[in-house]
C-alpha positions as CSV (number, residue, x, y, z in Angstrom):
1,M,0.3,0.1,-0.1
2,H,1.1,3.6,-1.2
3,V,0.1,6.7,0.5
4,A,1.3,10.2,0.3
5,E,-0.1,13.8,0.2
6,K,-1.1,14.9,-3.2
7,K,0.8,18.0,-4.3
8,K,-1.2,19.3,-7.5
9,G,1.5,19.6,-10.5
10,K,4.2,17.7,-8.6
11,F,2.9,14.1,-7.2
12,Q,-0.3,12.2,-7.4
13,H,-1.2,8.8,-6.6
14,S,-0.9,7.9,-10.2
15,S,3.0,8.7,-9.5
16,F,3.7,5.7,-7.3
17,L,3.1,3.4,-10.7
18,A,3.9,5.7,-13.6
19,G,0.0,5.2,-14.4
20,G,0.1,1.7,-14.4
21,A,-2.6,-0.6,-13.1
22,T,-3.3,-1.2,-9.9
23,T,-6.0,-3.2,-7.3
24,A,-7.0,0.0,-5.7
25,A,-7.1,3.7,-5.6
26,G,-8.7,6.9,-4.1
27,R,-8.5,9.3,-0.7
28,L,-8.2,8.7,2.7
29,V,-7.5,11.0,5.9
30,A,-5.7,9.4,9.0
31,H,-4.1,11.7,12.0
32,D,-1.6,10.2,14.0
33,G,-1.8,6.9,12.4
34,V,-5.5,6.6,12.9
35,L,-7.4,6.3,9.9
36,E,-10.5,8.7,9.9
37,A,-12.0,8.3,6.0
38,I,-12.1,6.7,2.8
39,W,-13.2,7.1,-0.4
40,P,-12.9,5.2,-3.6
41,Y,-12.5,8.4,-5.7
42,S,-9.6,9.0,-8.6
43,G,-10.1,10.6,-11.6
44,H,-7.4,8.7,-13.4
45,Y,-7.7,5.2,-12.3
46,H,-12.1,5.1,-11.6
47,P,-12.0,2.6,-9.1
48,T,-15.0,0.3,-9.5
49,E,-17.2,-0.8,-5.9
50,E,-15.5,-4.0,-6.2
51,N,-11.8,-2.3,-6.4
52,F,-13.2,-0.7,-3.1
53,M,-14.3,-3.9,-1.5
54,E,-11.1,-5.7,-2.2
55,F,-9.4,-2.6,-0.1
56,I,-11.7,-2.6,2.9
57,S,-11.1,-6.6,2.8
58,F,-7.2,-5.8,2.6
59,L,-7.6,-3.4,5.6
60,E,-9.5,-5.9,7.7
61,E,-7.2,-8.7,6.9
62,H,-4.3,-6.3,8.3
63,H,-6.0,-5.5,11.7
64,V,-7.0,-2.0,10.8
65,D,-10.1,-0.7,12.8
66,L,-12.4,0.3,10.7
67,T,-15.0,1.3,13.2
68,N,-14.9,4.8,13.1
69,V,-14.1,5.0,9.7
70,K,-16.4,7.6,7.6
């Protein structure tokens, strides 16, 4: 999993893989290592509901607490 702050015109999520294929893409908010919100939004990759649910499963399998995540 790769996460970075978007910097318009300099670095975007598609920069990680040079625009290549990925399982899931979107946005998230975390503070002090705590995940607060996730969205399956990406103008480049156009993730599907299936992609998003696969990502949620990945987080659960890695014991990420999603109890209060929006």
